[in-house]
N, C-alpha and C positions, 0 to 999 in steps of 0.2 A: 605670884610672879610666873609668867609663862616661860617655857623653855628658851624661846628666842631672846627674851629679856635677860634671862640668866646667862646665856652665852655672851650676849653683848656686854654685860657687866664684867664677866670674867676676862674678856678680851680688852676691856677698856682700862688702860694703865694711867689715864688722866692726861690732861692737856700739858704739853711741854713747850715752854717758850723757846723759840729759836734764837732769841737775841742774846748777844754776848754781854758780859758785865760792862765793858767799855761803852756799849750802846746805851745800856740802862743808865749809867752814870751821866753820859752826855745828855740824855733826855731829861734827867733830873735837874741838871744845871740849867738847861734851856727852860724848863718849866718854872724854875725859880725866877729866872730873868724875865720870862714872859709875864708872870703874874705880879711880880714886884715892880717892874718898870715898863717893859715894852708896851703892854696894852693900855698904859696910862698916858702915853705920849699923845700930843694933839694930832687929830686926824690929818690936817693939812700941813701945818708947820713942822710936825714931828717926823715926816717921812725921811729926811736925810739921816736922822738919828736911827730910825728903824732900819734903814738900808745898811748903815754902818754895823748895827748889832747883828743883823742877818748875815752879813759878810764875815763877821768875826766868828760866827758859828758854821761857816763853810758854804753858805749859799752863794750861788753865782747869779747876781741880779744886776740888771742895767738900770737905766733911768725910768723906772716904773713906780707905780703907787699901790700900796697895800694898806687897807684899813687896819688900824691897830686891834680891832676885835677879831680879825681873821686868825683862826688857830692853825698853826703849822706844826706837824708832828715831829719832823726832823729837818731843820733848816739845811743841813749838809746834804740832803737829798733833793734840793730844790734849785731849779734853774729858770730864770725869767729874763726875757729880752728887754727891749726898750719900748717905752710908751704904752705899756700894758697897765691895766687897772683891775684890782681885785677889791670888790666892795665889802661891806660890813658882814660880819657873822658867817663868813665862808669857813670851810674846814678843808685844809689840804692834808689829807691823811696819807702821808708819803712814806710808808714803810719801804716802798720801792720808789724810784725817782719819779718826780713830776717835772716835766719840761714844758714851759709856756713860752711861746714865741713873741714876736713884736706885735704891738697894736692889738692886743687881745683884751676883751672885756669879760670879766666874770662877775655876774651880778649877785646881789645879796643872797645869803643863805645857801649857796651852792656847796655841794660836797664832791670833792675829787678823792675817790677811795681806791688806793692801789692794792689793797689786800682784802682777802676773805678767808673763809675756812672751808676745807674739803669735807663736805657733809657726808660723803660716801665712806669715810673712815671713822671708826669709833672715837678716836682721840681728837678729831677736828683739827688737823695740822693746818698751819697758815699756808696759804697759797696766794700768789698775786703776781703782778707785773707792772711796769711803768705806765704812766699816762702821759701822752704827748698832745698838746694843743698848739697847732701851728699858727702862723701869722694871720692877722686880720679876721679872727673868729670872735663871735659873741655867744657867750653861754648865759642864757637868761636866768632869772631868779629861781632859786630853790631846785636847781637841777641836780641830779645824782649821776655821776660818771663812774662806771664800774672799772675794775682793774683791767689793765692791758689795752685800753682804748686809745685810738688815735683820732683826733678831730682835725681834719685836714683843712688847708688854707681856705679862708673866706667862708667857712661854714657858720651857720647860725643854729643854735639849739634852743628850742622853745621852752618857756617857763615850766618848771616842775617835770620836765622830761626825765626819763630813766634811760641812760645811754648804755646799751648792752653790746653794741658792735660798732666797728669803726664807721666814722662819718666821712663821706666823700667830700671833695672840694666843692665850694660854692653851692651848697644846698641848704634848705631849711628842713630841720627834723623836729618832730614833737611827739609826745605821747609816752605811754608806758606799755611795752618797750618802745623807744623812739623809732619812728619810721620817717622816711623821706616824704615831705609834703609837696615840695616843688623845688625847682632850681632857682637860685637867686638871679643869676645872669650867666651868660657865656663869656668866660674870660677872654677868648679870642676877639669877641666883638668889642670889648673895652680896649684891647690893644690896638685894634684897627682904628677905633675912634681917636685914640691918642696920636696915631701916626698921621691921620688926616688933618688933625688940628695943628 
């Protein structure tokens, strides 16, 4: 063992979970509910029941649709507006809050991850921040959204993108890390068209 490795081991006191006992109990109760009942509800007809269950666990959710296979780490840290759609096999890893606006589409297999570990510290403490996806966005299949990201109104995120910084309004981003590919349209032009019509 090198001197550097020895020093690292002596300084490393082990990973310490920052979560309180009440948080752990809440997640345990939610996990039982999810695996025993929630994920077995019918995808279409079962949404009113899923919405009721999520609200009973503290979620703030409007008239939106979430596939029963989507995993939610902590419903009490989730806010979703109206007419939004979260497809199958997504993972909302919301140790910190996730806020989803109106008319948002999150396609299958996407991961919204609000937390990571500080790799510069030997004990890898948890670090993170909320994720906000504003109205009229589309997050395509198998996208990964990093902690602290805001995807602003009307943006589209390409399939399998890794979003490491905020996404401006009305643009298409793609890639790893995600970069702006082009503007979707100019919102003022749409407003002018509506006024003329």
